[in-house]
Residue, then its C-alpha position, 0 to 999 in steps of 0.5 A: m483455520w489459521i489463515i482465517i485468524q490471520f485474515g481477521l486480524a489483518a482486516i481489523l488492523l486495516l480498519f483501525s489504521t484507516l480510521a486513525a489515518w482519516y482522523e489525522g488527515s482531517a487536520i488539512l482543513d485547518n491548514p489552507w497553505e497546504w491545500k495546493h500541495s496535498t489535495p490531488f483528488s480535490q484538484m482533479m474534481y474541482g480544480q484549485v481548492h479555495s474552501k474546506s468544502h471542496i476537499s475530498q475525503l481521500d485527500y485526508f489520507v494524502y495529508s496524513a501520509k505526508f505529515h503523520p505517516f504512522f497509521p498510513i504505513i500500517m494501512a499499507i502494510s496490512s493491505l499488502y499482507l491481506l493481498i498476499l494472504i488472499g493470493y496465497y489462499f487461492l493460488k498456493p496449490q498452484n505454486k507456479k501461479f502463486a510465484c507469478f502473482l508475487f512477481i507481478l505484485g513485486g513489479g507493481l510495488f516497484l512502480l508504486g515506489c517510483f511515484f514516491m522516489d523524489s518525495t521531499t516529505t518524511g512520509g513520502k520517503i518512508f513510503f518509497y522504502i516500504w514499496l522498494v523493500s516490499g517489491s524486493l521481498c515479493t520478487a525474491t519470494a517469487i523467484t525462490t518459489y518458482f525455482q523450488v517448483l522447477n526442482h521438484n517437477p523437472r519435467r514441467 
């Protein structure tokens, strides 16, 4: 029952923070000088962005993460929490598989952090540290869980 409450609260937090980040990111429509640097999705679809109508909704999140990072950070943390909670729910009875899941997740978070390593914006730097710390915690938890399993089941 407790896991359902956690899942529900994290999902509500994710929904609220997504809506708030989307709203804050819509400010990109009023900043044409930023279109060249903060519209990667629109540039993939249309090439260079020349008008508001060419800006993708996904670019709202990019702009928000760069210049108003509070709600995108909440989005990232609640998404990560939901992902770990889902993994825990389905894989906890099989501790080795859960440890592998956390180890792979940790590696993925380290790789994600590489995309933000050279960021010049405050939001990008914050995301770099979030992915670095989250990856470290997932990896450390995976290693701890794996060795606890080995100590309890020496034959396996």
